[in-house]
C-alpha positions as CSV (number, residue, x, y, z in Angstrom):
1,M,-67.5,19.4,-57.3
2,R,-70.2,18.5,-60.1
3,R,-70.9,14.9,-60.9
4,S,-74.0,15.3,-63.5
5,A,-72.2,12.5,-66.3
6,S,-73.8,10.5,-63.4
7,L,-77.3,11.9,-63.3
8,P,-80.2,10.7,-65.8
9,H,-80.7,12.9,-68.3
10,V,-83.5,15.6,-68.2
11,G,-84.8,18.1,-70.6
12,R,-84.1,21.4,-70.8
13,A,-87.7,23.1,-69.5
14,A,-87.0,20.4,-66.0
15,R,-83.5,21.6,-65.8
16,L,-85.0,25.4,-65.7
17,R,-87.7,24.3,-63.0
18,R,-85.0,22.6,-60.7
19,A,-83.3,25.9,-60.8
20,L,-85.8,28.5,-60.5
21,T,-86.5,26.4,-57.2
22,L,-83.5,26.2,-55.6
23,A,-82.9,29.8,-56.3
24,A,-86.3,30.7,-54.4
25,L,-85.0,28.5,-51.4
26,T,-81.7,30.4,-51.4
27,C,-83.7,33.1,-51.2
28,C,-85.2,32.6,-48.3
29,V,-82.5,31.7,-45.9
30,A,-79.6,34.4,-47.3
31,G,-82.6,37.3,-48.6
32,C,-82.8,37.1,-52.5
33,P,-82.9,40.0,-54.6
34,T,-86.4,42.7,-55.1
35,T,-86.5,41.0,-58.7
36,P,-84.2,38.0,-59.3
37,S,-82.9,37.5,-62.4
38,P,-83.5,34.7,-64.3
39,P,-81.3,32.0,-65.6
40,N,-79.3,32.8,-68.6
41,D,-80.6,30.0,-70.2
42,T,-77.7,28.9,-73.1
43,G,-79.3,25.4,-74.1
44,V,-75.6,24.2,-72.8
45,D,-75.3,22.1,-68.9
46,G,-73.1,23.4,-67.1
47,D,-72.0,27.0,-64.6
48,A,-74.2,28.9,-67.6
49,D,-77.0,28.0,-65.7
50,A,-75.7,29.5,-62.4
51,D,-77.2,32.5,-61.2
52,T,-74.1,34.8,-60.6
53,S,-75.8,37.8,-59.4
54,D,-74.6,37.3,-55.7
55,P,-72.6,33.6,-56.0
56,D,-72.0,34.3,-51.9
57,T,-75.4,34.3,-50.5
58,H,-77.1,30.9,-52.7
59,V,-77.2,27.9,-54.3
60,I,-76.6,26.7,-57.2
61,A,-77.5,23.1,-58.1
62,Q,-77.0,21.7,-61.8
63,G,-79.2,18.9,-62.5
64,A,-80.5,16.7,-60.2
65,C,-78.4,15.2,-57.2
66,V,-77.7,11.8,-55.8
67,D,-75.9,13.2,-52.6
68,A,-74.3,16.5,-51.6
69,L,-71.0,16.6,-53.5
70,D,-74.1,16.7,-56.4
71,C,-75.2,20.4,-54.3
72,E,-72.2,23.1,-55.6
73,V,-72.3,26.1,-52.6
74,G,-71.4,29.1,-54.3
75,G,-70.0,30.8,-50.5
76,A,-70.4,30.0,-47.3
77,L,-73.3,29.0,-45.8
78,P,-74.8,31.0,-42.8
79,A,-73.7,29.5,-39.4
80,C,-75.8,26.2,-38.3
81,K,-76.6,25.4,-41.9
82,I,-75.5,22.3,-44.6
83,V,-76.5,21.8,-48.1
84,E,-77.7,18.3,-48.8
85,C,-79.7,16.0,-51.1
86,V,-83.2,15.0,-50.4
87,D,-84.9,13.3,-52.6
88,E,-82.5,13.6,-55.2
89,R,-82.8,17.8,-54.9
90,C,-79.7,20.3,-53.2
91,V,-81.7,21.6,-50.0
92,V,-80.4,23.8,-47.2
93,S,-80.7,21.8,-43.2
94,D,-79.8,22.4,-39.7
95,L,-76.9,21.6,-38.4
96,A,-77.7,19.0,-35.4
97,D,-78.2,20.7,-32.0
98,G,-75.3,20.8,-29.4
99,I,-72.5,21.2,-32.9
100,G,-69.8,24.4,-31.7
101,C,-70.4,27.4,-34.2
102,D,-69.2,31.0,-34.4
103,D,-72.0,33.9,-34.2
104,G,-69.9,36.9,-34.9
105,D,-70.3,38.4,-32.0
106,P,-66.2,38.7,-30.7
107,C,-67.4,38.5,-27.2
108,S,-69.5,35.4,-27.1
109,T,-68.6,32.0,-26.0
110,G,-69.2,28.9,-25.7
111,E,-71.8,29.2,-28.9
112,T,-73.7,25.9,-30.1
113,C,-75.9,25.3,-32.8
114,A,-79.6,25.0,-31.7
115,S,-82.2,24.6,-34.4
116,G,-80.1,25.4,-36.9
117,V,-79.7,28.9,-35.3
118,C,-75.8,29.6,-33.4
119,L,-76.0,30.7,-29.9
120,G,-73.6,31.8,-27.2
121,D,-73.4,33.2,-23.1
122,G,-72.5,36.6,-24.6
123,G,-69.7,36.0,-21.4
124,C,-65.5,35.8,-21.3
125,N,-65.2,34.1,-18.6
126,D,-62.1,31.7,-18.7
127,D,-62.5,29.4,-15.5
128,N,-59.3,30.9,-14.2
129,P,-59.2,32.3,-10.7
130,C,-55.9,34.1,-11.7
131,T,-57.4,36.5,-14.8
132,S,-59.3,39.3,-15.1
133,D,-62.2,38.8,-17.8
134,G,-63.6,41.6,-19.4
135,C,-64.4,42.1,-23.8
136,D,-63.3,44.7,-25.9
137,P,-65.8,45.2,-29.1
138,D,-63.2,45.3,-31.4
139,S,-60.6,42.1,-30.5
140,G,-62.8,40.7,-27.9
141,C,-62.2,39.2,-24.4
142,V,-59.8,40.2,-22.7
143,H,-58.0,37.9,-19.7
144,T,-55.8,40.6,-17.4
145,F,-53.3,38.7,-15.3
146,N,-54.1,39.8,-10.8
147,Q,-52.3,38.6,-8.2
148,T,-55.2,37.7,-5.9
149,P,-55.0,34.7,-3.5
150,C,-55.9,31.3,-4.4
151,D,-55.6,27.6,-4.3
152,D,-53.3,25.3,-6.1
153,G,-54.7,22.4,-4.7
154,S,-51.6,21.2,-3.5
155,G,-50.7,20.4,0.6
156,C,-47.1,20.4,-0.3
157,T,-47.6,24.6,-0.8
158,S,-48.5,27.6,1.5
159,D,-49.4,31.4,0.9
160,D,-51.2,30.7,-2.7
161,R,-51.4,33.5,-4.9
162,C,-52.0,34.1,-8.8
163,F,-48.8,35.5,-10.7
164,Q,-48.8,35.1,-14.5
165,G,-52.4,33.7,-14.6
166,A,-51.5,30.9,-12.5
167,C,-51.5,29.6,-8.9
168,V,-48.3,29.8,-7.4
169,G,-47.4,28.6,-3.8
170,V,-44.6,28.8,-1.6
171,E,-43.4,25.0,-0.9
172,L,-43.4,23.9,2.3
173,D,-40.5,23.4,4.4
174,C,-40.8,20.1,5.4
175,D,-37.8,19.3,7.5
176,D,-38.9,19.2,11.3
177,Q,-35.1,19.1,12.3
178,K,-35.3,15.4,13.6
179,Q,-32.3,13.6,12.3
180,C,-34.3,9.8,12.3
181,T,-37.5,11.1,10.4
182,E,-37.4,10.7,6.5
183,D,-39.1,13.9,5.5
184,S,-41.0,14.4,2.8
185,C,-44.6,15.7,1.3
186,D,-47.7,14.5,-0.6
187,P,-49.4,16.5,-2.5
188,L,-52.7,15.5,-0.9
189,A,-51.7,14.4,2.7
190,G,-49.3,17.2,3.3
191,C,-45.6,16.9,5.3
192,Q,-44.6,12.9,6.3
193,H,-42.1,12.5,8.7
194,A,-41.4,8.4,8.6
195,P,-39.1,6.8,10.9
196,R,-35.9,6.0,9.8
197,T,-33.0,3.5,11.0
198,G,-29.1,4.1,10.9
199,P,-26.5,6.0,12.7
200,C,-27.2,9.5,14.4
201,D,-25.9,11.5,16.9
202,D,-27.3,12.0,20.5
203,G,-25.9,15.7,20.9
204,D,-23.5,13.7,23.7
205,A,-19.5,13.8,22.9
206,C,-19.5,11.2,26.0
207,T,-21.8,8.4,23.4
208,K,-20.7,6.3,20.6
209,G,-22.6,4.2,17.6
210,D,-25.5,5.8,18.1
211,A,-28.4,5.0,16.0
212,C,-32.2,5.6,15.2
213,A,-34.8,3.7,16.9
214,S,-39.0,4.3,16.4
215,G,-37.4,7.5,14.9
216,V,-35.6,8.8,17.9
217,C,-31.9,9.0,18.3
218,E,-30.6,6.6,20.9
219,P,-27.6,7.2,22.7
220,G,-25.2,4.3,22.3
221,P,-22.2,2.9,24.4
222,A,-20.1,5.5,26.6
223,V,-16.9,6.2,25.3
224,V,-14.1,5.5,27.2
225,C,-11.5,8.3,27.7
226,G,-7.9,7.3,28.0
227,D,-6.7,3.9,28.8
228,P,-7.9,2.2,32.1
229,D,-5.0,0.4,32.4
230,N,-2.5,2.8,32.0
231,V,-2.2,4.1,35.8
232,C,-0.1,7.3,34.5
233,V,-3.1,9.1,32.1
234,S,-6.5,10.3,33.6
235,G,-9.7,10.3,31.2
236,T,-12.3,11.9,32.1
237,C,-15.5,12.9,29.7
238,D,-17.5,16.2,28.7
239,P,-21.3,15.9,27.0
240,L,-20.3,18.8,25.1
241,T,-16.6,18.5,24.7
242,G,-16.0,14.8,24.9
243,C,-12.6,12.8,26.3
244,Q,-10.6,15.5,28.4
245,I,-7.0,13.4,29.0
246,E,-5.0,14.3,32.0
247,I,-0.9,12.9,31.9
248,L,-0.2,12.1,35.6
249,S,2.5,12.3,37.0
250,G,4.4,10.8,40.5
251,P,5.1,7.1,41.3
252,C,3.5,4.1,39.7
253,D,4.2,0.5,39.2
254,D,4.5,-0.8,35.8
255,S,4.2,-4.2,36.9
256,N,7.6,-5.4,35.3
257,A,9.7,-6.6,37.6
258,C,12.6,-5.9,36.0
259,T,12.5,-2.0,36.7
260,A,12.4,0.7,39.8
261,P,12.1,2.2,41.2
262,D,9.1,3.6,38.5
263,S,7.4,6.9,37.4
264,C,5.0,8.5,35.3
265,V,6.9,10.3,32.2
266,E,4.9,11.4,29.6
267,G,1.8,9.6,29.9
268,T,3.7,6.1,30.4
269,C,4.5,4.3,33.6
270,T,8.1,3.3,33.4
271,G,11.4,2.8,35.4
272,P,15.3,1.9,35.0
273,T,16.5,-1.5,34.2
274,I,17.6,-3.5,37.9
275,A,20.9,-4.5,37.6
276,C,21.0,-8.2,38.0
277,D,24.7,-9.1,37.9
278,D,25.9,-11.2,40.9
279,G,29.0,-10.7,40.4
280,N,29.4,-14.0,40.3
281,P,31.1,-15.6,37.1
282,C,29.9,-19.5,37.9
283,T,26.1,-18.2,37.4
284,D,24.1,-16.8,34.7
285,D,22.1,-13.8,36.0
286,Y,18.3,-12.5,34.4
287,C,15.6,-10.7,35.1
288,D,12.1,-12.1,34.9
289,T,9.4,-9.5,34.5
290,A,7.3,-11.6,37.3
291,A,9.7,-12.7,40.0
292,G,12.9,-10.4,39.0
293,C,16.2,-11.4,39.5
294,T,17.2,-14.9,39.1
295,T,20.7,-17.3,39.1
296,V,20.5,-19.8,37.6
297,D,24.5,-22.0,37.9
298,N,26.1,-22.5,35.1
299,V,29.7,-24.8,34.3
300,L,32.0,-22.6,32.3
301,P,35.3,-21.9,32.4
302,C,36.5,-19.8,35.0
303,D,39.8,-18.7,37.4
304,D,39.9,-19.4,41.0
305,G,42.6,-17.1,41.3
306,D,45.5,-20.0,42.2
307,V,47.7,-19.3,39.1
308,C,48.8,-23.3,39.5
309,T,45.7,-24.7,38.4
310,V,44.6,-24.8,35.0
311,D,41.0,-25.7,33.1
312,D,38.9,-24.2,36.5
313,V,35.4,-25.0,35.8
314,C,32.4,-23.5,38.1
315,H,30.2,-26.0,39.8
316,A,26.8,-25.2,42.1
317,G,27.7,-21.3,41.6
318,L,31.4,-22.0,42.7
319,C,34.8,-21.9,40.7
320,A,36.2,-25.3,41.4
321,P,39.8,-25.6,40.9
322,G,40.9,-27.9,38.0
323,A,44.1,-29.8,37.3
324,A,47.7,-28.7,38.5
325,N,48.6,-26.2,36.4
326,P,52.1,-27.8,35.0
327,L,54.1,-24.3,34.4
328,C,53.6,-23.8,37.9
329,C,56.8,-22.9,39.5
330,D,58.3,-20.8,42.8
331,V,60.0,-17.9,42.4
332,G,63.9,-17.6,41.4
333,D,63.4,-21.4,40.4
334,D,64.4,-21.1,36.6
335,A,65.9,-24.2,36.6
336,A,62.6,-25.7,37.5
337,C,61.4,-24.2,34.1
338,D,63.2,-26.0,31.5
339,D,61.4,-27.4,28.6
340,A,64.0,-28.3,27.0
341,N,63.4,-26.6,23.8
342,P,67.1,-24.9,22.9
343,C,65.4,-22.6,21.3
344,T,63.5,-20.8,24.4
345,V,64.6,-18.6,27.3
346,D,63.3,-20.4,30.1
347,L,62.3,-18.1,33.6
348,C,60.2,-18.3,36.3
349,D,57.9,-15.2,36.1
350,G,55.5,-14.6,39.2
351,G,55.3,-17.9,39.8
352,L,54.9,-19.7,36.5
353,C,57.2,-20.9,34.4
354,A,57.7,-18.8,30.4
355,N,59.4,-20.1,28.1
356,T,60.3,-17.3,25.3
357,P,61.2,-18.2,21.9
358,L,64.6,-17.2,21.3
359,D,64.4,-13.3,19.0
360,C,66.5,-14.9,16.2
361,D,65.7,-11.2,14.0
362,D,69.0,-10.4,12.3
363,G,67.4,-7.3,11.5
364,F,67.0,-8.0,7.6
365,G,63.6,-7.6,6.0
366,C,64.3,-10.4,3.3
367,T,65.4,-13.2,5.6
368,A,63.2,-15.5,7.4
369,D,64.3,-16.4,10.3
370,R,64.1,-19.1,13.1
371,C,65.7,-21.0,16.2
372,D,67.1,-25.0,14.5
373,A,68.3,-26.6,17.8
374,G,69.5,-23.7,19.9
375,T,71.0,-21.8,16.7
376,C,69.4,-19.0,14.7
377,V,69.2,-19.3,11.1
378,S,68.1,-16.9,8.4
379,A,67.1,-18.1,4.8
380,P,66.7,-15.8,2.0
381,W,63.2,-15.3,0.8
382,G,63.7,-14.3,-2.7
383,P,61.5,-12.5,-4.8
384,A,57.9,-11.6,-4.2
385,P,55.1,-14.0,-5.9
386,D,53.6,-12.7,-8.6
387,A,50.2,-14.6,-7.8
388,P,48.7,-15.2,-4.2
389,L,49.9,-18.1,-2.7
390,T,47.4,-21.6,-1.5
391,V,47.4,-22.2,1.6
392,S,45.1,-25.1,1.5
393,D,41.7,-25.4,-1.0
394,F,40.9,-28.8,1.1
395,E,41.1,-31.0,-2.4
396,G,43.5,-33.8,-3.4
397,G,44.2,-36.8,-1.4
398,A,45.6,-35.4,1.6
399,P,43.2,-32.9,2.1
400,L,44.1,-31.6,5.9
401,D,48.2,-32.8,5.3
402,G,49.2,-29.7,7.4
403,W,46.8,-29.7,9.5
404,L,46.3,-30.4,13.5
405,L,42.9,-30.7,14.7
406,A,41.4,-31.2,18.1
407,S,38.5,-31.4,19.4
408,N,37.4,-32.2,23.5
409,N,33.9,-33.7,21.8
410,A,33.9,-36.8,20.0
411,Q,30.5,-36.1,18.3
412,V,31.6,-32.2,17.2
413,S,35.1,-32.1,15.3
414,W,36.8,-30.7,12.8
415,Q,37.0,-32.6,9.0
416,V,36.4,-32.8,5.3
417,D,32.7,-32.1,3.7
418,A,31.3,-32.3,0.3
419,L,28.0,-30.6,1.4
420,D,28.0,-27.8,-0.8
421,P,31.5,-26.4,-0.9
422,H,32.9,-22.7,-2.3
423,A,34.9,-24.3,-4.9
424,G,35.9,-27.7,-5.9
425,A,34.7,-30.9,-4.4
426,A,34.9,-30.2,-0.5
427,S,35.8,-27.8,2.5
428,L,36.6,-27.5,6.3
429,Y,33.7,-28.6,8.4
430,C,33.4,-28.6,12.2
431,G,30.0,-30.2,13.2
432,N,28.5,-33.8,13.1
433,L,28.5,-35.8,10.1
434,P,26.5,-37.0,9.2
435,A,24.2,-35.1,10.9
436,H,25.4,-31.4,9.9
437,S,24.3,-30.6,13.5
438,Y,27.0,-29.7,16.8
439,D,24.1,-30.0,18.9
440,F,25.7,-32.6,21.2
441,G,27.1,-30.9,24.1
442,A,29.8,-28.2,24.8
443,T,32.4,-28.0,22.2
444,L,36.1,-27.1,21.9
445,A,37.7,-28.0,18.8
446,T,41.1,-26.1,17.0
447,A,42.3,-26.4,13.6
448,S,45.8,-25.0,13.2
449,R,48.8,-25.1,11.0
450,T,52.1,-23.3,10.7
451,L,52.1,-20.3,7.2
452,A,55.3,-19.2,6.5
453,L,55.1,-15.6,5.6
454,P,56.6,-13.3,2.9
455,P,58.0,-10.2,3.8
456,G,55.9,-7.2,2.4
457,Q,52.2,-6.7,3.4
458,V,50.4,-9.9,3.4
459,T,46.5,-10.8,3.7
460,L,44.7,-14.2,4.3
461,R,41.8,-14.3,2.0
462,L,39.3,-17.3,3.0
463,W,36.2,-18.0,2.8
464,T,33.3,-19.1,5.3
465,R,30.1,-20.2,5.4
466,L,27.7,-20.5,9.0
467,S,24.5,-22.0,10.4
468,L,25.2,-21.0,14.2
469,A,22.5,-20.5,16.8
470,E,23.1,-16.3,17.5
471,N,25.0,-15.5,20.2
472,A,25.2,-11.8,20.3
473,S,28.0,-11.4,23.1
474,C,30.2,-13.4,20.3
475,I,31.6,-15.5,23.2
476,F,30.5,-18.4,22.8
477,D,28.4,-20.1,19.3
478,V,31.7,-18.2,17.7
479,L,34.3,-19.0,15.2
480,K,37.6,-17.3,16.1
481,V,40.7,-16.6,14.1
482,S,43.9,-16.6,15.5
483,V,47.6,-15.6,14.3
484,D,49.7,-16.6,17.5
485,D,48.9,-15.9,20.3
486,T,46.8,-12.6,19.0
487,E,43.0,-13.2,17.8
488,L,41.8,-11.6,15.1
489,T,38.1,-10.7,14.2
490,P,35.8,-13.1,15.3
491,L,33.1,-14.5,13.2
492,C,29.6,-14.8,15.1
493,S,27.0,-14.7,13.3
494,S,25.2,-17.2,10.6
495,V,25.8,-15.9,7.1
496,A,23.6,-19.4,4.4
497,V,26.2,-18.0,2.4
498,W,29.7,-18.3,1.0
499,T,31.5,-15.2,2.2
500,E,34.7,-13.6,1.7
501,Q,37.1,-13.0,4.8
502,T,40.2,-11.0,4.7
503,Y,42.7,-10.3,7.6
504,V,46.1,-8.4,7.5
505,L,48.5,-9.5,8.6
506,D,51.3,-7.1,8.1
507,A,52.6,-7.3,11.4
508,F,53.2,-11.0,11.1
509,A,54.9,-10.7,8.1
510,G,58.6,-12.2,7.3
511,R,58.3,-14.8,10.0
512,D,56.2,-18.1,10.1
513,V,53.3,-18.2,12.6
514,T,50.5,-20.6,13.3
515,L,47.3,-19.8,12.1
516,T,44.6,-21.6,14.1
517,F,40.5,-21.7,13.8
518,T,39.0,-22.6,17.1
519,F,35.0,-23.5,17.2
520,D,33.9,-22.7,20.5
521,T,30.0,-23.1,22.2
522,F,31.3,-24.3,25.5
523,D,28.6,-22.9,27.1
524,D,26.4,-25.9,26.3
525,Q,23.4,-24.2,26.4
526,A,22.1,-23.1,22.2
527,N,23.9,-25.3,20.1
528,D,21.1,-26.0,17.5
529,G,22.9,-24.6,15.0
530,G,24.3,-26.4,11.6
531,G,27.9,-25.6,12.6
532,V,31.0,-23.7,10.0
533,W,32.3,-24.5,7.1
534,I,35.6,-22.8,5.8
535,D,37.6,-23.4,2.3
536,D,39.9,-21.6,0.0
537,L,42.5,-20.2,1.8
538,T,45.1,-18.2,0.1
539,L,47.8,-15.4,1.2
540,E,48.2,-12.0,-1.1
541,V,51.6,-10.7,-1.2
542,T,52.8,-7.2,-2.4
543,S,56.1,-5.8,-1.2
544,D,58.4,-2.8,-1.7
545,L,61.6,-5.1,-0.8
546,D,63.7,-6.1,-3.5
547,C,64.5,-9.5,-2.1
548,C,66.9,-12.4,-3.9
549,V,68.4,-15.5,-3.6
550,D,71.3,-14.8,-5.9
551,A,72.1,-12.4,-8.3
552,A,69.9,-13.8,-11.4
553,D,66.7,-12.5,-9.0
554,C,68.3,-9.0,-9.3
555,D,68.3,-8.1,-13.3
556,D,66.9,-4.8,-13.9
557,A,68.0,-4.8,-17.4
558,D,70.2,-1.6,-17.5
559,P,73.1,-2.4,-19.1
560,C,74.9,0.9,-16.9
561,T,74.3,-1.7,-13.5
562,T,76.1,-3.8,-11.8
563,D,73.9,-6.7,-10.1
564,A,73.9,-8.3,-7.6
565,C,72.6,-10.3,-4.4
566,A,73.7,-9.0,-1.0
567,A,74.4,-11.0,2.3
568,S,71.0,-9.5,3.4
569,S,69.4,-11.7,0.4
570,S,68.5,-7.7,-0.9
571,C,69.3,-7.0,-4.2
572,V,72.0,-4.1,-5.0
573,H,72.6,-2.8,-8.3
574,T,75.7,-0.5,-8.7
575,A,76.1,2.0,-11.6
576,L,79.0,1.1,-14.1
577,Q,81.8,4.1,-14.7
578,D,81.4,5.8,-18.1
579,C,78.8,3.9,-19.0
580,P,77.0,5.9,-21.7
């Protein structure tokens, strides 16, 4: 870059002298031609004043300089040389010692300037032990990979050796095979083994819960093999394989006085339950696991074996006779059995009076047969009802009309209750009001009424809700349902919601029967229930019989028949002759 515009004006002669001086200086550095050519003085400032005979080997200055930027270099300077502006004149100076340079020798390394001259060590050593160093005159230094032993400076490797110009070692395996140390490697210190805590395995199958302590696996508590409390199992431990369990056989003792004889069966000590029934109905027999068979006197009804006593009751473990049986009689004395009922046949049968109802069945299915003052009377039933017949819904002004109620317990009886009926405002309840409980001692309470059952297929439907002290035997704390002397399916499980019960009464169809509900808690041992509720009794009747009261009941709407009600109270349909 030229800055002549900033220089003071000098004359032509002065510029010529400066050019000759710089040319002479350049020749001294780079070598000059034998006969230097004079400057081409055209009389015009600019590059026309420069020596163009060898532009790569000399310096041309145009006018005076203020700094080095005013000095033009025609080509590359020798190594370690620099053009500077000194006293407003362009001069070539030495670079400072120690500055890197290139002496042109391909095998020289580490060249630096010294007193304006580029000097190097002339060698190719790259300070890499994993290369073999040499020099090729054409291409310069050559560094060939070798495989000599070396040291990579890391304490975490061994067998270090040169590979592809780098020192590479085999990574050390710092595992000390100890489960209670944390193994690691430090490049300076090498393998490190720090103690750790936590679970471990001491190699003994007869210990459990082993744990590390101070770098050592300490054994835990001994393993318990088998059940020490089970006499039918033997347990031993082998340090290598662990627990060995042996199932024993033979007699044993299960510490239960209610089983005998005890023996080991598949690793369990067991035995059959002993029978504690002493055959005495006046004792409650049970087994206590510690004391064995135990008996407790009860106060249950019993039979002393004498037909001439009734209501026998257990006392002090014995059956005590009850009151004299009014039906007791001398064999053959039928007159003593006269019940003054003309509708019964009275006999002394086996020492007891038997009063058997007269058989008034006329053989016709459409009549209701009964005895009236010793005379059999048969009344027609008429057609089967079209809808269920209501027996009792316990509503209205006389809800218990037609029912006969009895109880041996003044605190517990059958009565109407308004608490949660099935339908309507009330239901039939057996218990204590307002307590809604029957926990007032033994109770035997009955509610009965007469039902006139039509002929055909008859089903009694009713709804029940029961709160009982559970009795799996279904003997006490039970609701019994009976028709005449026939007991139907009893109810003995607590059911908190209303549930429909059905009883098929086909065997009793066509006659009057007595329906009886009996609530029995006579054992007086578990009476902490709420009681029983009954509601909405109905009879559902279907019949294949064509029953009638009069001919109007027999109209079959067939103009070709004559319809009549026969003496059997059954419809008769006679076909007319010559009827189209």
